[in-house]
C-alpha positions in Angstrom: 110.0 39.4 10.6 110.2 36.9 13.4 107.7 37.8 16.0 108.8 37.2 19.6 106.3 36.6 22.4 106.4 40.0 23.9 105.7 39.0 27.5 108.3 36.3 27.4 110.7 38.7 25.8 110.3 41.2 28.5 111.0 38.6 31.2 114.6 38.4 29.9 117.0 40.0 32.3 118.1 42.4 31.1 116.2 42.7 27.8 117.6 44.8 25.0 115.6 48.0 24.9 117.1 49.0 21.5 116.1 45.7 20.0 112.6 46.0 21.6 112.2 49.4 20.0 113.2 48.1 16.6 110.7 45.3 16.8 108.0 47.8 17.8 108.9 49.9 14.7 108.3 46.8 12.5 105.0 45.9 14.1 101.9 46.3 11.9 99.2 48.6 13.0 95.7 47.1 13.1 92.4 48.3 11.7 89.4 48.4 14.0 88.1 45.2 12.5 91.4 43.4 12.8 91.7 44.6 16.4 88.2 43.3 17.3 88.9 39.9 15.6 92.2 39.6 17.6 90.6 40.6 20.9 87.9 37.9 20.4 90.6 35.3 19.7 92.7 36.5 22.6 89.7 36.2 24.9 89.4 32.6 23.7 93.0 31.9 24.7 94.8 32.4 21.4 98.3 33.5 22.5 99.3 34.6 18.9 96.3 36.9 18.8 97.3 38.4 22.2 100.9 38.8 21.0 99.8 40.6 17.8 97.6 43.0 19.9 100.5 43.7 22.2 103.0 44.4 19.5 100.6 46.5 17.5 100.0 48.7 20.5 103.5 48.6 22.1 104.5 52.0 20.7 101.7 53.6 22.9 103.4 51.9 25.9 106.8 53.3 25.0 105.3 56.8 24.5 103.6 56.7 27.9 106.5 55.1 29.7 108.8 57.9 28.4 106.7 60.3 30.5 107.9 58.5 33.6 111.6 58.3 32.9 113.8 59.9 35.5 111.4 59.2 38.3 113.3 56.3 39.8 112.4 53.3 37.7 114.6 51.8 35.0 113.4 51.9 31.4 113.1 48.2 31.3 110.8 48.2 34.3 108.7 50.9 32.9 108.2 49.0 29.6 107.5 45.7 31.5 104.9 47.3 33.7 103.3 49.2 30.8 103.1 46.0 28.6 101.6 44.0 31.4 99.0 46.6 32.0 98.2 46.6 28.3 97.9 42.8 28.4 95.5 43.1 31.4 93.5 45.7 29.5 93.1 43.3 26.5 91.7 40.7 28.9 89.3 43.2 30.4 88.3 44.9 27.1 84.7 44.6 26.0 84.9 43.7 22.3 81.4 45.2 21.8 82.7 48.6 22.8 82.9 51.3 20.2 86.1 52.6 21.9 89.4 51.5 20.5 91.4 49.1 22.7 94.2 51.6 23.3 91.8 54.3 24.6 90.5 51.8 27.1 94.1 50.7 28.0 95.8 54.0 28.5 94.3 54.8 31.9 95.2 51.4 33.2 98.8 51.7 31.9 99.1 55.2 33.4 97.9 54.0 36.8 100.3 51.0 36.7 103.3 53.3 35.8 102.4 55.8 38.5 102.7 53.1 41.1 106.4 52.5 40.3 
């Protein structure tokens, strides 16, 4: 599967939500160790590691964003905001934490979506 840079993909206007959902369905989930390794690389500026982390956790964004549908924002905007909040959470995540990245990220994603 060709892996698109998720942040660049979401900047397309408009981006294809159906295609985005298909790509999420193809994304590989990460083990705890893979996640930690990728977070370390992302913190060192490795864009591919960041991209893998975002794709691997994007289904959480879509699930959370779906809770905000019908409240005024377009689906594309909900997904963009959720993915950017996830990206910010990766940057802020303490790799030494025992908590999984997504557990750390969900409150930040929820807060960003509530502001829409």
